[in-house]
N, C-alpha and C positions, 0 to 999 in steps of 0.2 A: 504494500500500500504506500510505503514511503516513496518508492520509485515512481509510482503513478502521480503522487502529489507533486514531486519534483518536476516531472515532465509537464504537468498542467501549469505549474508556477513558471517554468522556463518559457513555455509557449506564450503564456499571458504576458510575461515581461518582454519577451521578444516582440510581440505585436505592439505593445505600448511603446517600446523603444523605436520600433519601425515607424510608427505614426509620428513620434516626436521628430525623428530624422526627416521624414517627408515634410513636415511643417517647417523645419529649419531650412531645408533646401528651397522650399517654395518662398519663404520669407526673404532669403538671400536673392532669389531670382527677382522678386518684387523690387528689391532695392536697386538691382542692376537695371531693371526695366524703367524704374522711375528716374534713373540717371541717364537714360538713353543708350545704355550699353546692351542693345538688342541681341547682338550675336552671342554675348556671354549669358544673358538671361535665357535665351533660347535653349542653350545647352542644359541649363539647370531645370527648366520646365520639362525638357525631354527626360531628364533623370527622374523627376517626379512622376511623369507618365509611365515610365518603365516599371515603377513600383506600384502605381495606382492609375491604370488607364481610364478610370471613371472620374478623375478629377477634372470637372468641366472648367473650372477657373484656369487651370493650367492649359487646357486646350484653347480657351479664348485668348489668353496672353501669348501663348506660343504662336497661335494663328496671326496675331497682330505683329509679332516679331518677324515671322516669315513674310508678311506683307510689306513691312518696312524694308526688309532685305530683298524685296522683289522676287520672292519665291512663292508666286501666287498659287500654283497648284498645291503646294503643301499647306498654304494658308487656307485655301478652300477646303481641303481635307479636314483640317482641325475644326473649322466652323461647321462643317457638315456633321461631324461627330456630336457637337453640342446640339445642333438642330435635331438630330436623330433622337437624342435623349430628352430634349426640351423643345418641342415643336412650336412653343409659344414664346420663344426668346427673340424679341425684336432686334437686339444688338447683334446677335449671331447672324441673322438674315442681312442686316445692314452691312456688316463687315464682309460677309461672303459676297454680297452683291457688289460691293466696292472692288473686291478682288476680281470678280468677273468683269467689271468695267475696265479694270487695268489690262485685262487680257483681251479686251474688245469682244467679249462674249455677251452681246447685248441682250439676247432673249432670256438667258438664265438670270442675268443681272436685273432685268425688268421684273421678272417673276419674284425675285427676292425683295425688291423694293415695294412691289405690290403687297407682298406678305407683311412687310414692316408696317405699311400704312393700314392694313386691315387690323393689325394688332395695336397700332399707335397712330391714329389718324392725324395727329398734329406734329409728326416727326419732320421737322424742317429739313434735316440732312437727307432723309429719304426722298423728299420731293426734289431737292437739288440733284441728288445722284440719279434719280429716275429720269430727270430731265436730260442728263448726259447720256443715259442708255437710249432714250428716245431719239436723241440727236444721232447717235450711232446707227439707229434704224431708219433714219431719214424722216422722222416724225417731228419736224421742227415746230409746228404750231402747238402740238401737244407738249413738247418740251418747254416752250415758253409759258404755257399754262401752269405747268408744275413749278417753274421758277416764280411765277406770279403768286401762286399759292404759298410758296415758301416765304416770299417777301411779306405777304399779308400776315403770316404767322410770326413775323418779326426778324427773319433772317437777313442780316445786313449783307452777307455775301451774295444773296440772291439779287440784290439791287445791281451789283457790279456785273453779275452773269447776264442779267436782262439787258443791260446797256451794251455789253460786249457782243451779244448775240442778236442785236437789232430786234429785240422783241418789242412789239407795240402793245 
């Protein structure tokens, strides 16, 4: 019985220690992320995900790092994991749509921005980004309408976009 108690205690301690290590690595990654050291943060988020692939915050942050580093396919993959687990997560759709825009994949970008707006109808950034996707598809009048909506919601950037794209 003593042996079994030791094994249970060892396994419990091992899991506790493992969770503490994961938190410590994640927190270190967050510090690097906050300092703009995306390549270093990415490595630590990957380490967290190797031990806990269900850490959605690590997927979101790593996806952002990949996007900043212009590794859009990897970024899209991380955001897709979050969407799979949390299909009502507007930020994951917004971020994945932005990565699709960067790859000039206008239709999936448009679908993601539509989803953001179904979840959060006043998301100014989604209107701006959906406008760019529509421009990529040649839907200029619709793009101008999205930018106008964004402006009405208070987005200052939309004013500049409207002017630069000759929207009336």
